[in-house]
N, C-alpha and C positions, 0 to 999 in steps of 0.2 A: 823829827827832823826830815826823815825821808818823805813824809807826806808834803812837807813844805817844798822840797826840791821838785817833787813830781808836779805839784800845783804850779810852781813858777815855770817849769818847762812847758806845761800845757798852755798856760796863758801866753807864753812868748811865741807859740806856734811851732815849737820844736818837738820832735819826737825821735825815737831811735828804733830801728828795726831790730829783729832778734839777733842779727849778726853784729850789732853795734853801730851800723851805718846811720849817720845823722840824716834826718829828713826834715826839710824846712817847708811846712805846709803853707806858710804865708806866700812863699815863692810859687807854689803850685796854684794857689788861689789867684795870684796875679796873672799867671800864664793862662789859666782858664778864662778869666775875665777878658784878657787880650784876645783870645780866640773868639770869644763871644762878640766882642766889638768888631772884629774883622768880618764875622758872619753877618752882623747887622749892616756893615758897610756894603757887603756884597748884595744884600737884599735891596738896599737903597739904590745902588748902581743899576741893578737889573730893572728896578722900577723906573729909573730915569731913562734907560734905554727903551723900555716898553712904551713910555709916554712921550718919546721923542724930545726929552729935555737935554739930551746929549747925543752927539754924533755916534752912531752905532760902532764904528771902528774904534773910536776913542774909548767908548764904554767897554768894549771887549778887551782892549789893551789894559784898562784899569782892572777888569775882572781877572785877567791872567796874573797880574801882579799881586792882587789880593789873594788869589789861590796859592801862589808861591809862598807868600808870607804866612798864610794859614797852615800850609803843610810844614813849614819850618817850625812854627810855634807848636804844632801838634807833636812833631818829632822831639822837640825839647821837652815838652810836657811828659811824654812817654818815657823819657830817659831819666827823669827825676824820681 
């Protein structure tokens, strides 16, 4: 019975730390993917600025906002 419960817990993406705190790994995976997407968007925006596909000031504004979002997501990721 215990093996069944452990298997179901692992398959559902849930785990528990030694102090009994529940950890939802699927949430961490979603946050990591979100951070990865923001980093991709930053690369694309920098490429657009470098190739004059967007006004430099506007590109820098977008980059600042993407940096803020990335910082917030990293902070959330590190507290989970």
